[in-house]
Biopython code that builds the backbone (N, CA, C, O; Angstrom):
import numpy as np
from Bio.PDB.StructureBuilder import StructureBuilder

atoms = [
    (1, "MET", "N", (12.991, -9.433, 7.680)),
    (1, "MET", "CA", (12.898, -8.254, 8.665)),
    (1, "MET", "C", (11.698, -7.420, 8.360)),
    (1, "MET", "O", (11.482, -7.054, 7.205)),
    (2, "LEU", "N", (10.918, -7.107, 9.343)),
    (2, "LEU", "CA", (9.631, -6.288, 9.313)),
    (2, "LEU", "C", (10.118, -4.852, 9.545)),
    (2, "LEU", "O", (10.866, -4.546, 10.473)),
    (3, "ILE", "N", (9.645, -4.006, 8.644)),
    (3, "ILE", "CA", (9.944, -2.525, 8.809)),
    (3, "ILE", "C", (8.579, -1.770, 8.672)),
    (3, "ILE", "O", (7.867, -1.958, 7.686)),
    (4, "ALA", "N", (8.266, -1.008, 9.566)),
    (4, "ALA", "CA", (7.074, -0.107, 9.553)),
    (4, "ALA", "C", (7.534, 1.253, 8.852)),
    (4, "ALA", "O", (8.462, 1.933, 9.289)),
    (5, "LEU", "N", (6.827, 1.559, 7.781)),
    (5, "LEU", "CA", (7.032, 2.842, 7.012)),
    (5, "LEU", "C", (5.858, 3.712, 7.529)),
    (5, "LEU", "O", (4.686, 3.355, 7.411)),
    (6, "ILE", "N", (6.210, 4.775, 8.059)),
    (6, "ILE", "CA", (5.056, 5.734, 8.476)),
    (6, "ILE", "C", (5.512, 7.062, 7.773)),
    (6, "ILE", "O", (6.561, 7.658, 8.016)),
    (7, "ALA", "N", (4.533, 7.435, 6.843)),
    (7, "ALA", "CA", (4.762, 8.695, 6.062)),
    (7, "ALA", "C", (3.701, 9.687, 6.331)),
    (7, "ALA", "O", (2.550, 9.285, 6.499)),
    (8, "ARG", "N", (3.965, 10.881, 6.383)),
    (8, "ARG", "CA", (3.069, 11.978, 6.633)),
    (8, "ARG", "C", (3.039, 12.820, 5.326)),
    (8, "ARG", "O", (4.103, 13.209, 4.845)),
    (9, "ASP", "N", (1.911, 13.097, 4.769)),
    (9, "ASP", "CA", (1.766, 13.958, 3.538)),
    (9, "ASP", "C", (2.118, 15.333, 3.902)),
    (9, "ASP", "O", (1.985, 15.756, 5.050)),
    (10, "LYS", "N", (2.604, 16.088, 2.846)),
    (10, "LYS", "CA", (2.760, 17.462, 2.956)),
    (10, "LYS", "C", (1.303, 18.123, 3.054)),
    (10, "LYS", "O", (0.354, 17.609, 2.461)),
    (11, "PRO", "N", (1.172, 19.228, 3.790)),
    (11, "PRO", "CA", (-0.035, 19.834, 3.934)),
    (11, "PRO", "C", (-0.553, 20.286, 2.530)),
    (11, "PRO", "O", (0.190, 20.804, 1.697)),
    (12, "GLY", "N", (-1.872, 20.051, 2.334)),
    (12, "GLY", "CA", (-2.459, 20.495, 1.045)),
    (12, "GLY", "C", (-2.095, 19.708, -0.245)),
    (12, "GLY", "O", (-2.288, 20.176, -1.367)),
    (13, "ALA", "N", (-1.502, 18.363, 0.007)),
    (13, "ALA", "CA", (-1.072, 17.581, -1.103)),
    (13, "ALA", "C", (-2.148, 16.416, -1.464)),
    (13, "ALA", "O", (-1.819, 15.426, -2.117)),
    (14, "LEU", "N", (-3.307, 16.603, -1.036)),
    (14, "LEU", "CA", (-4.255, 15.556, -1.452)),
    (14, "LEU", "C", (-4.254, 15.186, -2.946)),
    (14, "LEU", "O", (-4.230, 14.021, -3.340)),
    (15, "GLN", "N", (-4.284, 16.280, -3.756)),
    (15, "GLN", "CA", (-4.386, 16.019, -5.247)),
    (15, "GLN", "C", (-3.194, 15.229, -5.714)),
    (15, "GLN", "O", (-3.328, 14.405, -6.619)),
    (16, "THR", "N", (-1.944, 15.463, -5.090)),
    (16, "THR", "CA", (-0.813, 14.701, -5.479)),
    (16, "THR", "C", (-0.969, 13.273, -5.037)),
    (16, "THR", "O", (-0.485, 12.414, -5.774)),
    (17, "ARG", "N", (-1.575, 12.905, -3.944)),
    (17, "ARG", "CA", (-1.870, 11.642, -3.537)),
    (17, "ARG", "C", (-2.899, 10.964, -4.563)),
    (17, "ARG", "O", (-2.663, 9.865, -5.065)),
    (18, "LEU", "N", (-3.934, 11.623, -4.809)),
    (18, "LEU", "CA", (-4.923, 11.120, -5.769)),
    (18, "LEU", "C", (-4.382, 10.885, -7.171)),
    (18, "LEU", "O", (-4.756, 9.907, -7.818)),
    (19, "ASP", "N", (-3.517, 11.757, -7.650)),
    (19, "ASP", "CA", (-3.012, 11.630, -8.986)),
    (19, "ASP", "C", (-2.030, 10.567, -9.062)),
    (19, "ASP", "O", (-1.829, 10.071, -10.171)),
    (20, "ASN", "N", (-1.357, 10.119, -8.011)),
    (20, "ASN", "CA", (-0.409, 8.972, -8.039)),
    (20, "ASN", "C", (-0.881, 7.746, -7.375)),
    (20, "ASN", "O", (-0.086, 6.822, -7.207)),
    (21, "ARG", "N", (-2.125, 7.651, -6.975)),
    (21, "ARG", "CA", (-2.635, 6.550, -6.137)),
    (21, "ARG", "C", (-2.635, 5.270, -6.971)),
    (21, "ARG", "O", (-2.244, 4.239, -6.423)),
    (22, "GLU", "N", (-3.046, 5.237, -8.274)),
    (22, "GLU", "CA", (-3.048, 3.936, -9.038)),
    (22, "GLU", "C", (-1.580, 3.391, -9.050)),
    (22, "GLU", "O", (-1.346, 2.235, -8.698)),
    (23, "ALA", "N", (-0.563, 4.276, -9.475)),
    (23, "ALA", "CA", (0.792, 3.860, -9.598)),
    (23, "ALA", "C", (1.253, 3.341, -8.247)),
    (23, "ALA", "O", (1.937, 2.320, -8.180)),
    (24, "HIS", "N", (0.893, 4.018, -7.180)),
    (24, "HIS", "CA", (1.359, 3.569, -5.821)),
    (24, "HIS", "C", (0.798, 2.150, -5.456)),
    (24, "HIS", "O", (1.504, 1.285, -4.939)),
    (25, "LEU", "N", (-0.603, 1.967, -5.781)),
    (25, "LEU", "CA", (-1.137, 0.720, -5.425)),
    (25, "LEU", "C", (-0.565, -0.349, -6.271)),
    (25, "LEU", "O", (-0.420, -1.468, -5.780)),
    (26, "ALA", "N", (-0.229, -0.116, -7.484)),
    (26, "ALA", "CA", (0.470, -1.114, -8.399)),
    (26, "ALA", "C", (1.742, -1.474, -7.836)),
    (26, "ALA", "O", (2.067, -2.661, -7.814)),
    (27, "TYR", "N", (2.553, -0.517, -7.344)),
    (27, "TYR", "CA", (3.822, -0.678, -6.759)),
    (27, "TYR", "C", (3.749, -1.615, -5.502)),
    (27, "TYR", "O", (4.536, -2.538, -5.292)),
    (28, "LEU", "N", (2.728, -1.266, -4.714)),
    (28, "LEU", "CA", (2.619, -2.127, -3.565)),
    (28, "LEU", "C", (2.394, -3.711, -3.901)),
    (28, "LEU", "O", (2.909, -4.609, -3.234)),
    (29, "LYS", "N", (1.621, -3.905, -4.936)),
    (29, "LYS", "CA", (1.325, -5.271, -5.409)),
    (29, "LYS", "C", (2.520, -5.873, -6.146)),
    (29, "LYS", "O", (2.831, -7.046, -5.939)),
    (30, "GLU", "N", (3.167, -5.139, -6.962)),
    (30, "GLU", "CA", (4.182, -5.665, -7.893)),
    (30, "GLU", "C", (5.514, -6.059, -7.102)),
    (30, "GLU", "O", (6.221, -6.997, -7.471)),
    (31, "THR", "N", (5.775, -5.340, -6.087)),
    (31, "THR", "CA", (7.152, -5.527, -5.392)),
    (31, "THR", "C", (7.212, -6.780, -4.579)),
    (31, "THR", "O", (8.267, -7.397, -4.436)),
    (32, "GLY", "N", (6.013, -7.178, -4.015)),
    (32, "GLY", "CA", (5.912, -8.534, -3.347)),
    (32, "GLY", "C", (6.551, -8.432, -1.817)),
    (32, "GLY", "O", (6.817, -9.441, -1.163)),
    (33, "VAL", "N", (6.738, -7.240, -1.390)),
    (33, "VAL", "CA", (7.411, -7.145, 0.005)),
    (33, "VAL", "C", (6.463, -6.484, 1.008)),
    (33, "VAL", "O", (6.836, -6.290, 2.165)),
    (34, "VAL", "N", (5.150, -6.109, 0.551)),
    (34, "VAL", "CA", (4.241, -5.412, 1.448)),
    (34, "VAL", "C", (3.366, -6.367, 2.174)),
    (34, "VAL", "O", (2.561, -7.077, 1.571)),
    (35, "SER", "N", (3.528, -6.392, 3.559)),
    (35, "SER", "CA", (2.725, -7.295, 4.422)),
    (35, "SER", "C", (1.410, -6.676, 4.671)),
    (35, "SER", "O", (0.410, -7.391, 4.609)),
    (36, "GLN", "N", (1.303, -5.389, 4.953)),
    (36, "GLN", "CA", (0.154, -4.578, 5.253)),
    (36, "GLN", "C", (0.225, -3.141, 4.710)),
    (36, "GLN", "O", (1.346, -2.649, 4.584)),
    (37, "ALA", "N", (-0.753, -2.486, 4.408)),
    (37, "ALA", "CA", (-0.650, -1.140, 3.990)),
    (37, "ALA", "C", (-2.069, -0.470, 3.977)),
    (37, "ALA", "O", (-3.091, -1.070, 3.644)),
    (38, "GLY", "N", (-2.023, 0.745, 4.348)),
    (38, "GLY", "CA", (-3.242, 1.639, 4.286)),
    (38, "GLY", "C", (-2.891, 3.056, 4.635)),
    (38, "GLY", "O", (-1.847, 3.353, 5.216)),
    (39, "PRO", "N", (-3.848, 3.959, 4.241)),
    (39, "PRO", "CA", (-3.634, 5.322, 4.585)),
    (39, "PRO", "C", (-3.794, 5.775, 5.923)),
    (39, "PRO", "O", (-4.585, 5.128, 6.609)),
    (40, "LEU", "N", (-3.192, 6.787, 6.471)),
    (40, "LEU", "CA", (-3.470, 7.302, 7.765)),
    (40, "LEU", "C", (-4.479, 8.387, 7.509)),
    (40, "LEU", "O", (-4.408, 9.082, 6.495)),
    (41, "LEU", "N", (-5.443, 8.545, 8.440)),
    (41, "LEU", "CA", (-6.614, 9.375, 8.209)),
    (41, "LEU", "C", (-6.684, 10.527, 9.319)),
    (41, "LEU", "O", (-6.251, 10.366, 10.460)),
    (42, "ASP", "N", (-7.258, 11.671, 8.872)),
    (42, "ASP", "CA", (-7.494, 12.678, 9.826)),
    (42, "ASP", "C", (-8.933, 12.449, 10.554)),
    (42, "ASP", "O", (-9.618, 11.457, 10.303)),
    (43, "GLU", "N", (-9.288, 13.357, 11.386)),
    (43, "GLU", "CA", (-10.595, 13.091, 12.195)),
    (43, "GLU", "C", (-11.766, 13.103, 11.260)),
    (43, "GLU", "O", (-12.829, 12.608, 11.632)),
    (44, "GLU", "N", (-11.640, 13.643, 10.056)),
    (44, "GLU", "CA", (-12.751, 13.774, 9.083)),
    (44, "GLU", "C", (-12.740, 12.548, 8.093)),
    (44, "GLU", "O", (-13.617, 12.407, 7.240)),
    (45, "GLY", "N", (-11.677, 11.659, 8.262)),
    (45, "GLY", "CA", (-11.571, 10.501, 7.359)),
    (45, "GLY", "C", (-10.809, 10.829, 6.173)),
    (45, "GLY", "O", (-10.758, 9.985, 5.278)),
    (46, "GLY", "N", (-10.201, 11.951, 6.035)),
    (46, "GLY", "CA", (-9.365, 12.283, 4.924)),
    (46, "GLY", "C", (-7.943, 11.653, 4.988)),
    (46, "GLY", "O", (-7.326, 11.543, 6.047)),
    (47, "MET", "N", (-7.493, 11.269, 3.839)),
    (47, "MET", "CA", (-6.142, 10.659, 3.820)),
    (47, "MET", "C", (-4.995, 11.742, 4.124)),
    (47, "MET", "O", (-4.969, 12.806, 3.506)),
    (48, "THR", "N", (-4.111, 11.437, 5.044)),
    (48, "THR", "CA", (-3.040, 12.286, 5.455)),
    (48, "THR", "C", (-1.666, 11.676, 5.430)),
    (48, "THR", "O", (-0.686, 12.374, 5.691)),
    (49, "GLY", "N", (-1.551, 10.364, 5.117)),
    (49, "GLY", "CA", (-0.306, 9.832, 5.108)),
    (49, "GLY", "C", (-0.472, 8.307, 4.807)),
    (49, "GLY", "O", (-1.494, 7.842, 4.304)),
    (50, "SER", "N", (0.620, 7.572, 5.158)),
    (50, "SER", "CA", (0.587, 6.065, 4.844)),
    (50, "SER", "C", (1.267, 5.248, 5.919)),
    (50, "SER", "O", (2.280, 5.672, 6.475)),
    (51, "LEU", "N", (0.753, 4.142, 6.202)),
    (51, "LEU", "CA", (1.357, 3.137, 7.047)),
    (51, "LEU", "C", (1.587, 1.800, 6.248)),
    (51, "LEU", "O", (0.628, 1.178, 5.790)),
    (52, "ILE", "N", (2.743, 1.422, 6.112)),
    (52, "ILE", "CA", (3.088, 0.282, 5.276)),
    (52, "ILE", "C", (4.034, -0.624, 6.086)),
    (52, "ILE", "O", (5.052, -0.160, 6.602)),
    (53, "VAL", "N", (3.694, -1.907, 6.193)),
    (53, "VAL", "CA", (4.579, -2.836, 6.861)),
    (53, "VAL", "C", (5.358, -3.590, 5.694)),
    (53, "VAL", "O", (4.776, -4.328, 4.899)),
    (54, "LEU", "N", (6.545, -3.373, 5.666)),
    (54, "LEU", "CA", (7.446, -4.164, 4.655)),
    (54, "LEU", "C", (8.048, -5.399, 5.206)),
    (54, "LEU", "O", (8.399, -5.437, 6.385)),
    (55, "ASP", "N", (8.183, -6.411, 4.411)),
    (55, "ASP", "CA", (8.916, -7.671, 4.839)),
    (55, "ASP", "C", (10.138, -7.797, 3.902)),
    (55, "ASP", "O", (10.053, -8.433, 2.851)),
    (56, "VAL", "N", (11.263, -7.192, 4.288)),
    (56, "VAL", "CA", (12.497, -7.165, 3.544)),
    (56, "VAL", "C", (13.656, -7.658, 4.134)),
    (56, "VAL", "O", (13.581, -7.978, 5.320)),
    (57, "ALA", "N", (14.862, -7.802, 3.462)),
    (57, "ALA", "CA", (16.069, -8.413, 3.934)),
    (57, "ALA", "C", (16.680, -7.575, 4.992)),
    (57, "ALA", "O", (17.239, -8.090, 5.960)),
    (58, "ASP", "N", (16.578, -6.192, 4.815)),
    (58, "ASP", "CA", (17.376, -5.284, 5.780)),
    (58, "ASP", "C", (16.824, -3.833, 5.552)),
    (58, "ASP", "O", (15.964, -3.593, 4.705)),
    (59, "MET", "N", (17.333, -2.966, 6.299)),
    (59, "MET", "CA", (16.941, -1.588, 6.376)),
    (59, "MET", "C", (17.302, -0.967, 5.053)),
    (59, "MET", "O", (16.544, -0.116, 4.587)),
    (60, "ALA", "N", (18.360, -1.305, 4.429)),
    (60, "ALA", "CA", (18.754, -0.888, 3.138)),
    (60, "ALA", "C", (17.685, -1.125, 2.103)),
    (60, "ALA", "O", (17.312, -0.205, 1.374)),
    (61, "ALA", "N", (17.198, -2.307, 2.026)),
    (61, "ALA", "CA", (16.109, -2.716, 1.179)),
    (61, "ALA", "C", (14.865, -1.882, 1.367)),
    (61, "ALA", "O", (14.192, -1.501, 0.409)),
    (62, "ALA", "N", (14.569, -1.600, 2.662)),
    (62, "ALA", "CA", (13.358, -0.752, 2.982)),
    (62, "ALA", "C", (13.660, 0.656, 2.487)),
    (62, "ALA", "O", (12.754, 1.272, 1.926)),
    (63, "ARG", "N", (14.806, 1.195, 2.641)),
    (63, "ARG", "CA", (15.032, 2.503, 2.131)),
    (63, "ARG", "C", (14.961, 2.637, 0.689)),
    (63, "ARG", "O", (14.458, 3.639, 0.182)),
    (64, "ASP", "N", (15.460, 1.636, -0.037)),
    (64, "ASP", "CA", (15.283, 1.532, -1.502)),
    (64, "ASP", "C", (13.845, 1.437, -1.970)),
    (64, "ASP", "O", (13.418, 2.100, -2.915)),
    (65, "TRP", "N", (13.153, 0.625, -1.302)),
    (65, "TRP", "CA", (11.707, 0.470, -1.590)),
    (65, "TRP", "C", (10.946, 1.803, -1.377)),
    (65, "TRP", "O", (10.179, 2.236, -2.237)),
    (66, "ALA", "N", (11.173, 2.414, -0.253)),
    (66, "ALA", "CA", (10.576, 3.688, 0.044)),
    (66, "ALA", "C", (10.956, 4.768, -1.001)),
    (66, "ALA", "O", (10.087, 5.537, -1.411)),
    (67, "ALA", "N", (12.195, 4.840, -1.426)),
    (67, "ALA", "CA", (12.625, 5.778, -2.397)),
    (67, "ALA", "C", (11.939, 5.700, -3.713)),
    (67, "ALA", "O", (11.715, 6.696, -4.401)),
    (68, "ASN", "N", (11.615, 4.492, -4.041)),
    (68, "ASN", "CA", (11.049, 4.107, -5.421)),
    (68, "ASN", "C", (9.486, 4.097, -5.432)),
    (68, "ASN", "O", (8.855, 3.880, -6.467)),
    (69, "ASP", "N", (8.905, 4.343, -4.243)),
    (69, "ASP", "CA", (7.444, 4.344, -4.241)),
    (69, "ASP", "C", (7.009, 5.631, -4.983)),
    (69, "ASP", "O", (7.513, 6.734, -4.774)),
    (70, "PRO", "N", (5.945, 5.354, -5.939)),
    (70, "PRO", "CA", (5.560, 6.464, -6.712)),
    (70, "PRO", "C", (5.083, 7.806, -5.945)),
    (70, "PRO", "O", (5.204, 8.921, -6.453)),
    (71, "TYR", "N", (4.566, 7.593, -4.756)),
    (71, "TYR", "CA", (4.243, 8.791, -3.830)),
    (71, "TYR", "C", (5.431, 9.516, -3.479)),
    (71, "TYR", "O", (5.381, 10.746, -3.459)),
    (72, "ALA", "N", (6.535, 8.889, -3.189)),
    (72, "ALA", "CA", (7.819, 9.523, -2.758)),
    (72, "ALA", "C", (8.295, 10.180, -4.013)),
    (72, "ALA", "O", (8.649, 11.356, -3.930)),
    (73, "LYS", "N", (8.348, 9.557, -5.181)),
    (73, "LYS", "CA", (8.846, 10.189, -6.370)),
    (73, "LYS", "C", (8.040, 11.405, -6.820)),
    (73, "LYS", "O", (8.545, 12.277, -7.527)),
    (74, "ALA", "N", (6.773, 11.444, -6.395)),
    (74, "ALA", "CA", (5.929, 12.571, -6.701)),
    (74, "ALA", "C", (6.055, 13.738, -5.680)),
    (74, "ALA", "O", (5.437, 14.790, -5.842)),
    (75, "GLY", "N", (6.868, 13.514, -4.637)),
    (75, "GLY", "CA", (7.068, 14.450, -3.594)),
    (75, "GLY", "C", (5.858, 14.650, -2.638)),
    (75, "GLY", "O", (5.667, 15.729, -2.077)),
    (76, "LEU", "N", (5.078, 13.612, -2.479)),
    (76, "LEU", "CA", (3.918, 13.675, -1.500)),
    (76, "LEU", "C", (4.243, 13.888, -0.070)),
    (76, "LEU", "O", (3.564, 14.655, 0.613)),
    (77, "PHE", "N", (5.262, 13.235, 0.409)),
    (77, "PHE", "CA", (5.583, 13.168, 1.799)),
    (77, "PHE", "C", (6.305, 14.286, 2.387)),
    (77, "PHE", "O", (7.322, 14.725, 1.850)),
    (78, "ALA", "N", (5.823, 14.774, 3.475)),
    (78, "ALA", "CA", (6.681, 15.738, 4.379)),
    (78, "ALA", "C", (7.739, 15.013, 5.177)),
    (78, "ALA", "O", (8.806, 15.538, 5.494)),
    (79, "SER", "N", (7.377, 13.751, 5.490)),
    (79, "SER", "CA", (8.313, 12.912, 6.312)),
    (79, "SER", "C", (7.972, 11.479, 6.081)),
    (79, "SER", "O", (6.844, 11.073, 5.802)),
    (80, "VAL", "N", (9.120, 10.691, 6.231)),
    (80, "VAL", "CA", (8.997, 9.184, 6.108)),
    (80, "VAL", "C", (9.929, 8.633, 7.243)),
    (80, "VAL", "O", (11.125, 8.922, 7.280)),
    (81, "ASP", "N", (9.401, 7.931, 8.044)),
    (81, "ASP", "CA", (10.110, 7.100, 9.036)),
    (81, "ASP", "C", (10.116, 5.678, 8.772)),
    (81, "ASP", "O", (9.055, 5.120, 8.491)),
    (82, "LEU", "N", (11.278, 4.991, 8.838)),
    (82, "LEU", "CA", (11.323, 3.630, 8.617)),
    (82, "LEU", "C", (11.821, 3.032, 9.994)),
    (82, "LEU", "O", (12.887, 3.401, 10.487)),
    (83, "ILE", "N", (11.007, 2.095, 10.590)),
    (83, "ILE", "CA", (11.268, 1.649, 11.900)),
    (83, "ILE", "C", (11.212, 0.206, 11.944)),
    (83, "ILE", "O", (10.219, -0.370, 11.501)),
    (84, "ALA", "N", (12.248, -0.475, 12.470)),
    (84, "ALA", "CA", (12.243, -1.980, 12.605)),
    (84, "ALA", "C", (11.029, -2.358, 13.514)),
    (84, "ALA", "O", (10.769, -1.684, 14.511)),
    (85, "TRP", "N", (10.334, -3.383, 13.174)),
    (85, "TRP", "CA", (9.068, -3.789, 13.918)),
    (85, "TRP", "C", (9.125, -5.250, 14.130)),
    (85, "TRP", "O", (9.587, -6.012, 13.281)),
    (86, "LYS", "N", (8.632, -5.653, 15.320)),
    (86, "LYS", "CA", (8.536, -7.017, 15.644)),
    (86, "LYS", "C", (7.025, -7.375, 15.902)),
    (86, "LYS", "O", (6.383, -6.882, 16.829)),
    (87, "LYS", "N", (6.541, -8.238, 15.038)),
    (87, "LYS", "CA", (5.126, -8.742, 15.149)),
    (87, "LYS", "C", (5.014, -9.636, 16.409)),
    (87, "LYS", "O", (5.725, -10.633, 16.538)),
    (88, "VAL", "N", (4.129, -9.266, 17.307)),
    (88, "VAL", "CA", (3.796, -10.142, 18.385)),
    (88, "VAL", "C", (2.413, -10.737, 18.245)),
    (88, "VAL", "O", (2.240, -11.913, 18.566)),
    (89, "ILE", "N", (1.495, -10.055, 17.822)),
    (89, "ILE", "CA", (0.046, -10.650, 17.607)),
    (89, "ILE", "C", (-0.362, -10.269, 16.221)),
    (89, "ILE", "O", (-1.462, -10.608, 15.786)),
]
sb = StructureBuilder()
sb.init_structure("model")
sb.init_model(0)
sb.init_chain("A")
sb.init_seg("    ")
for serial, (resi, resn, name, xyz) in enumerate(atoms, 1):
    if name == "N":
        sb.init_residue(resn, " ", resi, " ")
    sb.init_atom(name, np.array(xyz, "f"), 0.0, 1.0, " ", f" {name:<3s}", serial, name[0])
structure = sb.get_structure()
């Protein structure tokens, strides 16, 4: 099952993102369920959130993955949406 995780950073939380980036990137690689991932950017190119496509068994697995992301544990996100997604192209 493909799940799009769309997370928006809390305002002014860039340093939290930078401080936890290495752990987050390692988590993406180690878990083996990330199909695609990258930061959301503002008009100036600054990182303001994350878009991650997970390939997991079900929504419960996506919720568990999201809760254990180092960014989430560090309190980076103002919001996180998990949305079932169907790849067409």
